[in-house]
OpenMM code with the backbone's topology and positions (N, CA, C; nanometers):
from openmm import Vec3, app, unit

residues = "MET VAL HIS LEU GLY TRP ALA HIS GLU ARG GLY VAL HIS ASP GLN VAL ALA LEU GLU ILE ALA ASP ALA ASP ALA LEU ASP ALA ASP LEU LEU SER GLN LYS GLY TRP ARG LEU VAL ASP PRO ARG ALA VAL ALA SER THR PRO ASP ASP PHE ARG GLN TYR VAL GLN GLY SER GLY ALA GLU PHE SER PRO ALA GLN GLY ILE TYR VAL GLU THR ARG THR GLY TRP PHE SER ASP ARG THR THR ARG TYR LEU ALA SER GLY LYS PRO ALA LEU VAL GLN SER THR GLY LEU SER GLY GLU LEU GLN ALA GLY ASP GLY LEU ILE THR PHE THR THR VAL ASP GLU ALA VAL ALA GLY ALA LYS ALA ILE VAL ARG ASP TYR ASP SER HIS GLY ARG ALA ALA ARG ALA PHE ALA GLU ARG HIS LEU ASN SER ASP LYS VAL LEU GLY GLN VAL LEU GLU GLN VAL GLY LEU".split()
positions = [
    Vec3(5.6000, 13.2208, 9.3275),
    Vec3(5.5029, 13.2962, 9.2513),
    Vec3(5.4979, 13.2365, 9.1114),
    Vec3(5.3802, 13.2014, 9.0653),
    Vec3(5.3624, 13.1456, 8.9323),
    Vec3(5.2769, 13.2418, 8.8525),
    Vec3(5.3231, 13.2780, 8.7371),
    Vec3(5.2514, 13.3757, 8.6564),
    Vec3(5.1871, 13.3078, 8.5373),
    Vec3(5.0613, 13.3340, 8.5149),
    Vec3(4.9917, 13.2739, 8.4016),
    Vec3(4.9591, 13.3726, 8.2908),
    Vec3(4.9346, 13.4956, 8.3240),
    Vec3(4.8956, 13.5851, 8.2160),
    Vec3(4.8961, 13.7301, 8.2549),
    Vec3(4.9118, 13.8120, 8.1568),
    Vec3(4.9136, 13.9563, 8.1753),
    Vec3(4.8037, 14.0117, 8.0881),
    Vec3(4.7153, 14.0874, 8.1445),
    Vec3(4.6080, 14.1531, 8.0705),
    Vec3(4.5095, 14.0531, 8.0127),
    Vec3(4.4132, 14.0160, 8.0919),
    Vec3(4.3139, 13.9169, 8.0496),
    Vec3(4.2382, 13.9596, 7.9243),
    Vec3(4.2175, 14.0866, 7.9084),
    Vec3(4.1515, 14.1350, 7.7876),
    Vec3(4.2488, 14.2281, 7.7169),
    Vec3(4.2613, 14.2103, 7.5859),
    Vec3(4.3519, 14.2941, 7.5094),
    Vec3(4.3179, 14.4411, 7.5336),
    Vec3(4.4193, 14.5183, 7.5634),
    Vec3(4.3999, 14.6595, 7.5904),
    Vec3(4.3752, 14.6904, 7.7367),
    Vec3(4.3533, 14.5886, 7.8181),
    Vec3(4.3336, 14.6085, 7.9615),
    Vec3(4.4545, 14.5478, 8.0315),
    Vec3(4.5393, 14.6312, 8.0856),
    Vec3(4.6649, 14.5841, 8.1427),
    Vec3(4.6624, 14.5889, 8.2939),
    Vec3(4.5599, 14.5281, 8.3525),
    Vec3(4.5507, 14.5406, 8.4965),
    Vec3(4.5210, 14.4101, 8.5680),
    Vec3(4.5270, 14.2983, 8.5007),
    Vec3(4.4981, 14.1718, 8.5667),
    Vec3(4.6168, 14.0781, 8.5544),
    Vec3(4.6455, 14.0093, 8.6637),
    Vec3(4.7543, 13.9128, 8.6628),
    Vec3(4.7112, 13.7924, 8.7465),
    Vec3(4.7346, 13.6741, 8.6912),
    Vec3(4.7010, 13.5504, 8.7624),
    Vec3(4.8272, 13.5026, 8.8326),
    Vec3(4.8232, 13.5075, 8.9655),
    Vec3(4.9408, 13.4725, 9.0445),
    Vec3(4.9011, 13.3881, 9.1643),
    Vec3(4.9893, 13.2973, 9.1975),
    Vec3(4.9766, 13.2271, 9.3248),
    Vec3(5.0847, 13.2871, 9.4144),
    Vec3(5.0428, 13.3598, 9.5145),
    Vec3(5.1373, 13.4273, 9.6030),
    Vec3(5.1258, 13.3655, 9.7414),
    Vec3(5.2378, 13.3164, 9.7899),
    Vec3(5.2410, 13.2542, 9.9228),
    Vec3(5.2117, 13.3592, 10.0301),
    Vec3(5.1594, 13.3140, 10.1425),
    Vec3(5.1297, 13.4051, 10.2534),
    Vec3(5.2534, 13.4841, 10.2946),
    Vec3(5.3695, 13.4218, 10.2861),
    Vec3(5.4940, 13.4889, 10.3242),
    Vec3(5.5267, 13.6054, 10.2307),
    Vec3(5.4654, 13.6065, 10.1132),
    Vec3(5.4903, 13.7124, 10.0157),
    Vec3(5.3722, 13.8094, 10.0050),
    Vec3(5.2969, 13.8223, 10.1119),
    Vec3(5.1794, 13.9095, 10.1114),
    Vec3(5.2154, 14.0533, 10.0767),
    Vec3(5.3347, 14.0966, 10.1127),
    Vec3(5.3765, 14.2327, 10.0775),
    Vec3(5.3818, 14.2514, 9.9266),
    Vec3(5.4211, 14.1459, 9.8539),
    Vec3(5.4218, 14.1534, 9.7074),
    Vec3(5.2803, 14.1733, 9.6547),
    Vec3(5.1857, 14.0988, 9.7087),
    Vec3(5.0465, 14.1126, 9.6671),
    Vec3(4.9956, 14.2532, 9.6968),
    Vec3(5.0284, 14.3052, 9.8130),
    Vec3(4.9867, 14.4407, 9.8494),
    Vec3(5.0458, 14.5436, 9.7537),
    Vec3(5.1728, 14.5285, 9.7202),
    Vec3(5.2385, 14.6227, 9.6301),
    Vec3(5.1747, 14.6187, 9.4915),
    Vec3(5.1467, 14.4992, 9.4406),
    Vec3(5.0804, 14.4885, 9.3104),
    Vec3(4.9437, 14.5562, 9.3138),
    Vec3(4.8693, 14.5336, 9.4191),
    Vec3(4.7371, 14.5964, 9.4324),
    Vec3(4.7488, 14.7479, 9.4378),
    Vec3(4.8473, 14.7965, 9.5127),
    Vec3(4.8682, 14.9414, 9.5228),
    Vec3(4.9026, 15.0025, 9.3866),
    Vec3(4.9657, 14.9249, 9.3011),
    Vec3(5.0052, 14.9735, 9.1681),
    Vec3(4.8933, 14.9550, 9.0656),
    Vec3(4.7759, 14.9096, 9.1109),
    Vec3(4.6605, 14.9010, 9.0231),
    Vec3(4.6360, 14.7664, 8.9578),
    Vec3(4.7108, 14.6638, 8.9962),
    Vec3(4.6902, 14.5314, 8.9395),
    Vec3(4.5804, 14.4578, 9.0145),
    Vec3(4.4924, 14.3924, 8.9403),
    Vec3(4.3922, 14.3041, 8.9982),
    Vec3(4.4506, 14.1641, 8.9988),
    Vec3(4.4592, 14.1042, 9.1148),
    Vec3(4.5144, 13.9693, 9.1269),
    Vec3(4.4019, 13.8681, 9.1191),
    Vec3(4.4228, 13.7635, 9.0387),
    Vec3(4.3266, 13.6547, 9.0310),
    Vec3(4.3996, 13.5255, 9.0615),
    Vec3(4.3283, 13.4339, 9.1206),
    Vec3(4.3833, 13.3039, 9.1562),
    Vec3(4.3948, 13.2182, 9.0305),
    Vec3(4.5143, 13.1695, 8.9974),
    Vec3(4.5290, 13.0876, 8.8762),
    Vec3(4.4409, 12.9632, 8.8784),
    Vec3(4.4158, 12.9084, 8.9955),
    Vec3(4.3292, 12.7901, 9.0039),
    Vec3(4.1858, 12.8246, 8.9655),
    Vec3(4.1461, 12.9466, 8.9909),
    Vec3(4.0094, 12.9880, 8.9585),
    Vec3(3.9914, 13.0142, 8.8090),
    Vec3(4.0950, 13.0616, 8.7423),
    Vec3(4.0810, 13.0973, 8.6007),
    Vec3(4.1408, 12.9944, 8.5060),
    Vec3(4.2171, 12.8971, 8.5601),
    Vec3(4.2851, 12.8020, 8.4715),
    Vec3(4.2944, 12.6633, 8.5339),
    Vec3(4.1880, 12.6194, 8.5965),
    Vec3(4.1940, 12.4927, 8.6700),
    Vec3(4.1772, 12.3692, 8.5817),
    Vec3(4.1232, 12.3865, 8.4630),
    Vec3(4.1092, 12.2742, 8.3706),
    Vec3(4.1824, 12.3093, 8.2415),
    Vec3(4.2123, 12.2105, 8.1587),
    Vec3(4.2769, 12.2425, 8.0309),
    Vec3(4.1960, 12.3420, 7.9478),
    Vec3(4.0644, 12.3266, 7.9439),
    Vec3(3.9826, 12.4207, 7.8673),
    Vec3(3.9868, 12.5610, 7.9272),
    Vec3(3.9785, 12.5698, 8.0610),
    Vec3(3.9874, 12.7009, 8.1267),
    Vec3(4.1225, 12.7662, 8.0988),
    Vec3(4.2288, 12.6862, 8.1064),
    Vec3(4.3630, 12.7396, 8.0825),
    Vec3(4.3736, 12.7913, 7.9393),
    Vec3(4.3265, 12.7128, 7.8428),
    Vec3(4.3311, 12.7556, 7.7024),
    Vec3(4.2535, 12.8857, 7.6845),
    Vec3(4.1340, 12.8938, 7.7434),
    Vec3(4.0548, 13.0154, 7.7312),
    Vec3(4.1249, 13.1342, 7.7955),
    Vec3(4.1897, 13.1103, 7.9097),
    Vec3(4.2603, 13.2200, 7.9755),
    Vec3(4.3744, 13.2711, 7.8885),
    Vec3(4.4535, 13.1784, 7.8355),
    Vec3(4.5653, 13.2182, 7.7495),
    Vec3(4.5129, 13.2927, 7.6274),
    Vec3(4.4135, 13.2376, 7.5622),
    Vec3(4.3625, 13.3001, 7.4406),
    Vec3(4.2938, 13.4331, 7.4670),
    Vec3(4.2459, 13.4543, 7.5888),
    Vec3(4.1854, 13.5820, 7.6246),
    Vec3(4.2853, 13.6821, 7.6801),
    Vec3(4.4066, 13.6359, 7.7068),
    Vec3(4.5102, 13.7238, 7.7608),
    Vec3(4.5685, 13.8121, 7.6521),
    Vec3(4.6302, 13.9192, 7.6950),
    Vec3(4.7009, 14.0049, 7.6012),
    Vec3(4.8401, 13.9542, 7.5731),
    Vec3(4.9073, 13.9042, 7.6767),
    Vec3(5.0457, 13.8592, 7.6628),
    Vec3(5.0841, 13.7846, 7.7899),
    Vec3(5.2007, 13.7217, 7.7841),
    Vec3(5.2557, 13.6586, 7.9037),
    Vec3(5.3743, 13.7417, 7.9518),
    Vec3(5.3850, 13.7562, 8.0821),
    Vec3(5.5038, 13.8118, 8.1463),
    Vec3(5.5484, 13.7094, 8.2480),
    Vec3(5.6750, 13.6683, 8.2409),
    Vec3(5.7180, 13.5632, 8.3316),
    Vec3(5.8664, 13.5747, 8.3669),
    Vec3(5.8945, 13.5985, 8.4941),
    Vec3(6.0324, 13.5827, 8.5398),
    Vec3(6.0615, 13.4330, 8.5523),
    Vec3(6.1856, 13.3952, 8.5268),
    Vec3(6.2243, 13.2536, 8.5333),
    Vec3(6.2794, 13.2194, 8.6712),
    Vec3(6.2749, 13.0911, 8.7042),
    Vec3(6.3380, 13.0463, 8.8278),
    Vec3(6.4887, 13.0658, 8.8148),
    Vec3(6.5512, 13.0950, 8.9273),
    Vec3(6.6938, 13.1259, 8.9285),
    Vec3(6.7819, 13.0209, 8.8631),
    Vec3(6.7509, 12.8943, 8.8817),
    Vec3(6.8352, 12.7885, 8.8263),
    Vec3(6.8414, 12.7973, 8.6744),
    Vec3(6.7309, 12.8346, 8.6099),
    Vec3(6.7290, 12.8452, 8.4641),
    Vec3(6.8066, 12.9675, 8.4163),
    Vec3(6.7991, 13.0749, 8.4926),
    Vec3(6.8740, 13.1957, 8.4581),
    Vec3(7.0233, 13.1701, 8.4765),
    Vec3(7.0592, 13.1088, 8.5888),
    Vec3(7.2004, 13.0845, 8.6203),
    Vec3(7.2667, 12.9870, 8.5246),
    Vec3(7.1962, 12.8826, 8.4838),
    Vec3(7.2574, 12.7803, 8.3988),
    Vec3(7.2555, 12.8171, 8.2506),
    Vec3(7.1782, 12.9186, 8.2129),
    Vec3(7.1764, 12.9695, 8.0751),
    Vec3(7.1481, 12.8590, 7.9732),
    Vec3(7.0498, 12.7737, 8.0024),
    Vec3(7.0192, 12.6596, 7.9170),
    Vec3(6.9281, 12.6937, 7.7992),
    Vec3(6.8720, 12.8130, 7.7991),
    Vec3(6.7777, 12.8494, 7.6943),
    Vec3(6.6361, 12.8031, 7.7236),
    Vec3(6.6118, 12.7567, 7.8453),
    Vec3(6.4809, 12.7056, 7.8843),
    Vec3(6.3748, 12.8139, 7.8776),
    Vec3(6.2550, 12.7771, 7.8321),
    Vec3(6.1352, 12.8567, 7.8571),
    Vec3(6.0196, 12.7604, 7.8760),
    Vec3(5.9155, 12.8071, 7.9387),
    Vec3(5.8117, 12.7167, 7.9885),
    Vec3(5.7169, 12.6689, 7.8794),
    Vec3(5.6518, 12.5577, 7.9090),
    Vec3(5.5466, 12.5095, 7.8199),
    Vec3(5.4311, 12.6096, 7.8173),
    Vec3(5.4144, 12.6849, 7.9242),
    Vec3(5.3124, 12.7905, 7.9264),
    Vec3(5.3450, 12.8947, 7.8186),
    Vec3(5.4720, 12.9297, 7.8067),
    Vec3(5.5127, 13.0270, 7.7054),
    Vec3(5.4807, 12.9740, 7.5661),
    Vec3(5.5011, 12.8447, 7.5436),
    Vec3(5.4696, 12.7883, 7.4119),
    Vec3(5.3214, 12.8047, 7.3806),
    Vec3(5.2379, 12.7932, 7.4819),
    Vec3(5.0935, 12.8088, 7.4596),
    Vec3(5.0577, 12.9533, 7.4237),
    Vec3(5.1220, 13.0476, 7.4904),
    Vec3(5.0987, 13.1873, 7.4549),
    Vec3(5.1424, 13.2138, 7.3116),
    Vec3(5.2619, 13.1708, 7.2769),
    Vec3(5.3126, 13.1945, 7.1422),
    Vec3(5.2226, 13.1296, 7.0376),
    Vec3(5.1833, 13.0048, 7.0603),
    Vec3(5.0970, 12.9336, 6.9657),
    Vec3(4.9614, 13.0011, 6.9512),
    Vec3(4.9173, 13.0703, 7.0547),
    Vec3(4.7903, 13.1427, 7.0494),
    Vec3(4.8053, 13.2810, 6.9884),
    Vec3(4.9255, 13.3129, 6.9423),
    Vec3(4.9489, 13.4441, 6.8829),
    Vec3(4.9561, 13.5546, 6.9855),
    Vec3(4.9988, 13.5185, 7.1064),
    Vec3(5.0112, 13.6154, 7.2151),
    Vec3(5.1589, 13.6372, 7.2442),
    Vec3(5.2033, 13.7615, 7.2484),
    Vec3(5.3446, 13.7871, 7.2787),
    Vec3(5.3816, 13.7372, 7.4175),
    Vec3(5.5094, 13.7073, 7.4338),
    Vec3(5.5618, 13.6637, 7.5635),
    Vec3(5.6823, 13.7494, 7.5981),
    Vec3(5.6826, 13.7995, 7.7196),
    Vec3(5.7928, 13.8771, 7.7756),
    Vec3(5.8468, 13.7954, 7.8912),
    Vec3(5.9609, 13.7299, 7.8703),
    Vec3(6.0125, 13.6345, 7.9676),
    Vec3(6.1568, 13.6661, 8.0031),
    Vec3(6.1935, 13.6304, 8.1241),
    Vec3(6.3306, 13.6520, 8.1686),
    Vec3(6.4256, 13.5658, 8.0864),
    Vec3(6.5371, 13.6214, 8.0497),
    Vec3(6.6336, 13.5519, 7.9652),
    Vec3(6.6967, 13.4340, 8.0375),
    Vec3(6.6977, 13.3222, 7.9671),
    Vec3(6.7675, 13.2030, 8.0159),
    Vec3(6.8729, 13.1584, 7.9152),
    Vec3(6.9055, 13.2464, 7.8211),
    Vec3(7.0124, 13.2165, 7.7265),
    Vec3(6.9681, 13.1628, 7.5924),
    Vec3(6.8477, 13.1979, 7.5470),
    Vec3(6.8067, 13.1551, 7.4134),
    Vec3(6.9091, 13.2036, 7.3115),
    Vec3(6.9395, 13.1190, 7.2146),
    Vec3(7.0353, 13.1587, 7.1125),
    Vec3(7.0111, 13.0793, 6.9858),
    Vec3(7.0895, 13.1088, 6.8848),
    Vec3(7.0789, 13.0360, 6.7590),
    Vec3(6.9440, 13.0561, 6.6948),
    Vec3(6.8861, 12.9463, 6.6462),
    Vec3(6.7577, 12.9531, 6.5782),
    Vec3(6.6455, 12.9998, 6.6699),
    Vec3(6.6596, 12.9742, 6.7979),
    Vec3(6.5549, 13.0129, 6.8926),
    Vec3(6.5767, 13.1524, 6.9498),
    Vec3(6.6540, 13.2325, 6.8824),
    Vec3(6.6814, 13.3682, 6.9293),
    Vec3(6.5506, 13.4442, 6.9493),
    Vec3(6.5384, 13.5071, 7.0626),
    Vec3(6.4207, 13.5883, 7.0918),
    Vec3(6.4221, 13.7132, 7.0051),
    Vec3(6.3090, 13.7715, 6.9893),
    Vec3(6.2931, 13.8944, 6.9122),
    Vec3(6.1485, 13.9367, 6.9205),
    Vec3(6.0952, 13.9879, 6.8119),
    Vec3(5.9552, 14.0267, 6.8116),
    Vec3(5.8689, 13.9059, 6.8452),
    Vec3(5.7703, 13.9263, 6.9301),
    Vec3(5.6798, 13.8191, 6.9697),
    Vec3(5.7260, 13.7446, 7.0929),
    Vec3(5.8544, 13.7178, 7.1016),
    Vec3(5.9157, 13.6550, 7.2191),
    Vec3(6.0303, 13.7453, 7.2613),
    Vec3(6.0044, 13.8253, 7.3629),
    Vec3(6.1027, 13.9233, 7.4097),
    Vec3(6.1575, 13.8758, 7.5427),
    Vec3(6.2891, 13.8793, 7.5554),
    Vec3(6.3513, 13.8408, 7.6823),
    Vec3(6.4110, 13.9634, 7.7495),
    Vec3(6.4277, 13.9505, 7.8805),
    Vec3(6.4865, 14.0597, 7.9584),
    Vec3(6.5813, 14.0025, 8.0624),
    Vec3(6.6785, 14.0836, 8.1008),
    Vec3(6.7684, 14.0471, 8.2100),
    Vec3(6.7609, 14.1472, 8.3243),
    Vec3(6.7113, 14.2661, 8.2971),
    Vec3(6.7005, 14.3698, 8.3996),
    Vec3(6.5570, 14.4230, 8.4035),
    Vec3(6.5244, 14.4921, 8.5094),
    Vec3(6.3922, 14.5535, 8.5207),
    Vec3(6.3721, 14.6539, 8.4078),
    Vec3(6.4748, 14.7328, 8.3766),
    Vec3(6.4622, 14.8306, 8.2682),
    Vec3(6.4334, 14.7630, 8.1344),
    Vec3(6.4976, 14.6491, 8.1101),
    Vec3(6.4708, 14.5748, 7.9862),
    Vec3(6.3290, 14.5190, 7.9855),
    Vec3(6.2802, 14.4762, 8.1006),
    Vec3(6.1423, 14.4262, 8.1093),
    Vec3(6.0438, 14.5387, 8.0784),
    Vec3(6.0677, 14.6556, 8.1337),
    Vec3(5.9805, 14.7704, 8.1076),
    Vec3(5.9835, 14.8061, 7.9594),
    Vec3(6.1031, 14.8091, 7.9008),
    Vec3(6.1151, 14.8402, 7.7576),
    Vec3(6.0438, 14.7347, 7.6733),
    Vec3(6.0547, 14.6085, 7.7118),
    Vec3(5.9866, 14.5017, 7.6385),
    Vec3(5.8362, 14.5147, 7.6456),
    Vec3(5.7842, 14.5460, 7.7641),
    Vec3(5.6398, 14.5643, 7.7798),
    Vec3(5.5916, 14.6821, 7.6957),
    Vec3(5.6670, 14.7895, 7.6962),
    Vec3(5.6294, 14.9065, 7.6157),
    Vec3(5.6319, 14.8735, 7.4671),
    Vec3(5.7301, 14.7942, 7.4252),
    Vec3(5.7377, 14.7553, 7.2834),
    Vec3(5.6167, 14.6722, 7.2437),
    Vec3(5.5756, 14.5804, 7.3294),
    Vec3(5.4580, 14.4977, 7.2999),
    Vec3(5.3334, 14.5837, 7.2902),
    Vec3(5.3154, 14.6739, 7.3843),
    Vec3(5.1967, 14.7600, 7.3832),
    Vec3(5.1979, 14.8513, 7.2610),
    Vec3(5.3150, 14.9024, 7.2269),
    Vec3(5.3281, 14.9960, 7.1148),
    Vec3(5.2907, 14.9314, 6.9812),
    Vec3(5.3262, 14.8050, 6.9619),
    Vec3(5.2990, 14.7389, 6.8339),
    Vec3(5.2460, 14.5980, 6.8597),
    Vec3(5.1337, 14.5921, 6.9300),
    Vec3(5.0787, 14.4647, 6.9753),
    Vec3(5.0507, 14.3688, 6.8600),
    Vec3(4.9864, 14.4164, 6.7558),
    Vec3(4.9489, 14.3269, 6.6461),
    Vec3(5.0711, 14.2633, 6.5811),
    Vec3(5.1744, 14.3412, 6.5600),
    Vec3(5.2973, 14.2877, 6.5001),
    Vec3(5.3618, 14.1830, 6.5907),
    Vec3(5.3647, 14.2100, 6.7207),
    Vec3(5.4222, 14.1132, 6.8150),
    Vec3(5.3377, 13.9859, 6.8219),
    Vec3(5.2060, 13.9998, 6.8107),
    Vec3(5.1189, 13.8827, 6.8098),
    Vec3(5.1446, 13.7952, 6.6873),
    Vec3(5.1570, 13.8580, 6.5712),
    Vec3(5.1868, 13.7812, 6.4494),
    Vec3(5.3235, 13.7141, 6.4597),
    Vec3(5.4205, 13.7860, 6.5151),
    Vec3(5.5553, 13.7297, 6.5304),
    Vec3(5.5561, 13.6139, 6.6298),
    Vec3(5.4751, 13.6241, 6.7343),
    Vec3(5.4659, 13.5151, 6.8326),
    Vec3(5.4142, 13.3888, 6.7648),
    Vec3(5.3078, 13.4022, 6.6887),
    Vec3(5.2508, 13.2860, 6.6192),
    Vec3(5.3507, 13.2296, 6.5180),
    Vec3(5.4184, 13.3158, 6.4455),
    Vec3(5.5169, 13.2702, 6.3469),
    Vec3(5.6313, 13.1952, 6.4154),
    Vec3(5.6757, 13.2430, 6.5315),
    Vec3(5.7801, 13.1743, 6.6080),
    Vec3(5.7333, 13.0336, 6.6436),
    Vec3(5.6090, 13.0234, 6.6918),
    Vec3(5.5550, 12.8926, 6.7304),
    Vec3(5.5466, 12.7995, 6.6100),
    Vec3(5.4995, 12.8500, 6.4992),
    Vec3(5.4889, 12.7658, 6.3796),
    Vec3(5.6265, 12.7193, 6.3322),
    Vec3(5.7239, 12.8068, 6.3405),
    Vec3(5.8595, 12.7769, 6.2926),
    Vec3(5.9337, 12.6814, 6.3856),
    Vec3(5.9192, 12.6995, 6.5175),
    Vec3(6.0045, 12.6271, 6.6117),
    Vec3(5.9333, 12.5284, 6.7030),
    Vec3(5.8020, 12.5384, 6.7166),
    Vec3(5.7322, 12.4573, 6.8155),
    Vec3(5.6298, 12.3618, 6.7546),
    Vec3(5.6188, 12.3594, 6.6253),
    Vec3(5.5240, 12.2725, 6.5571),
    Vec3(5.5547, 12.1272, 6.5914),
    Vec3(5.4582, 12.0570, 6.6476),
    Vec3(5.4830, 11.9202, 6.6954),
    Vec3(5.5248, 11.8263, 6.5832),
    Vec3(5.4705, 11.8439, 6.4644),
    Vec3(5.5109, 11.7569, 6.3532),
    Vec3(5.6590, 11.7738, 6.3221),
    Vec3(5.7060, 11.8973, 6.3186),
    Vec3(5.8467, 11.9231, 6.2897),
    Vec3(5.9360, 11.8762, 6.4043),
    Vec3(5.9003, 11.9152, 6.5264),
    Vec3(5.9847, 11.8840, 6.6422),
    Vec3(5.9901, 11.7341, 6.6663),
    Vec3(5.8776, 11.6680, 6.6653),
    Vec3(5.8756, 11.5239, 6.6881),
    Vec3(5.9517, 11.4507, 6.5773),
    Vec3(5.9332, 11.4948, 6.4536),
    Vec3(6.0078, 11.4343, 6.3427),
    Vec3(6.1577, 11.4463, 6.3615),
    Vec3(6.2036, 11.5625, 6.4068),
    Vec3(6.3469, 11.5825, 6.4312),
    Vec3(6.3963, 11.4933, 6.5442),
    Vec3(6.3183, 11.4817, 6.6510),
    Vec3(6.3572, 11.3968, 6.7639),
    Vec3(6.3670, 11.2518, 6.7183),
    Vec3(6.2672, 11.2051, 6.6460),
    Vec3(6.2691, 11.0665, 6.5979),
    Vec3(6.3873, 11.0419, 6.5048),
    Vec3(6.4167, 11.1376, 6.4214),
    Vec3(6.5319, 11.1248, 6.3313),
    Vec3(6.6632, 11.1174, 6.4104),
    Vec3(6.6756, 11.2004, 6.5106),
    Vec3(6.7993, 11.2031, 6.5901),
    Vec3(6.8212, 11.0750, 6.6700),
    Vec3(6.7132, 11.0071, 6.7078),
    Vec3(6.7280, 10.8824, 6.7814),
    Vec3(6.7282, 10.7613, 6.6889),
    Vec3(6.7221, 10.7866, 6.5583),
    Vec3(6.7339, 10.6788, 6.4614),
    Vec3(6.6062, 10.6042, 6.4307),
    Vec3(6.4908, 10.6661, 6.4531),
    Vec3(6.3629, 10.6013, 6.4199),
    Vec3(6.2990, 10.6622, 6.2992),
] * unit.nanometer
topology = app.Topology()
chain = topology.addChain("A")
for resn in residues:
    res = topology.addResidue(resn, chain)
    for name in ("N", "CA", "C"):
        topology.addAtom(name, app.Element.getBySymbol(name[0]), res)
């Protein structure tokens, strides 16, 4: 299951872009029963421009991580998450061990349990504008290509 976005329109929390395998049809049925509208990620994000528009039109990202990233606690998060943050969209992602300067908080909320995920979603909805500003600030502080590339080049001696 690949998740691209939660709430295509701000204030509308009923759309999710997912690729669900036929073997997981029960998951799709359960989401539908709970009021979620499922959209095909290929239909809404098949080109770079479509993907950018989808992210920028989304309310936030919700993303569970693959087990290997959770188990190894590497601090990994997806390039998709970076796009949400850079667009000023909050991200609610499963914890993979972010720490230090990249500590999650407002704008980038991590969870390890279902209860924490629910609390994170409620926090985003409760103070959406603040979380959006914090998401953008996180991206500017930690994901700015000029800063990151400069640090990489410095570390390799160029």
